[in-house]
N, C-alpha and C positions, 0 to 999 in steps of 0.2 A: 517522149521518145528521147533516148539518150543521144548526146552529142557524139559525132563520129570524128576521130582524129583525121586531119587532112594528110594526104600523101604528099611527100616532098618531090617536086619535079626535078629532073636532072638539069644541071647548069647548061646553058647554051654553048659555053666554051670551056673546055677542060684543060687546055694548055695554060701554063702560067703566064702572067702578064710580063711584058718586058720591063726591066728596071727603070727605063725612062718613060713609062706609061704615066700620063698625068692623072689618070683615074685610079692609080694604085692604092692610095689611102682609102678611097671610097670602096674599092673592091675588098680590101681587108676588113673594113667595117661590115660590109655586106656578108662576107664569109662568116664573120663572128656572129652576126644577127641570125644567119641561117642555122648555125650550130646551136645557138640558144633556142631558136624556135623548135628545132628538132628535139632538143632535150625537154622543153616545156610540153611539146605535144606528147611525148612518151610519158611524162609524169601525169599529164591530164588523163591519158588513157588508163593508167594504173589507178588514178584516183577515182575514175568513173566506174570501175568494176564493182565496188561495194554498193554504189548507188543503183546500178543496174540490177544487182542481186536483190536489193531491198525492193525495188519496183516489182520484180518478179514475185517475191514473197507476198507483198501486199496484194497483188493481183490474184494470186492463188488463194489467199485468205478471204478476199472478197467473193470469189467464186464459191468457196466452201460455205461461206456465210449465206449466200443466196440459195444454195442447195439445201442447207439446213432450214432456212426459212420456208422454202417450198415444201419440204418434208413435214415440218411442223403444221403448216396450213393444211396439207392433205390429211394429216392425223386429226387435226381439230375438226375438219369437215366430216371425216368418217365418224368421229366420236359424236358430233352433233346429230348426224343422220341416225346413228344408233340410239341416242337418247330420245330423239323425236319419235322413233318407231316404237319405243317401249317394249322391244322384244328381248328376251333372254340375255345371255352373256354376250359381251363384245365379241364379234366374229374376228377371226384372224385377219391380219393385214394382207391385202392383195395389191398387185400393181407394183409401184415403186417401193422397194425395200430400202429405206434410208440407212438402216444399220449396216448394210453391205455396200452402200454407195462409195465408190472408189475415192472421190474427192474428200469424203469425210473421214476415211480411214488412213490415208497416207499422211505422213508428217509434212508440215509446211516448211520447216527449216531442214535443210540438208547439209 
């Protein structure tokens, strides 16, 4: 599951600190750290987008592969039953029509 960017909470106090505030240097460092965190969070979200897309494509490819495997197995079973019966030409396919299955016909990459 992709990492979600954290939302930034609002500061508890929005008015500027007084010039004689003893914590002023620490507040300035904290403001700077918060700005850096916000920028890094935005960059992380942007960097995550291709990863998320790749995960989606890999999942779609795995689903298409599983469908293809099921279709092949159904065909092999039908072929085996036909061969075992020793009757005439191979009858037309019935049931799942793999050639028209939507997950096999749509492009994986968009």
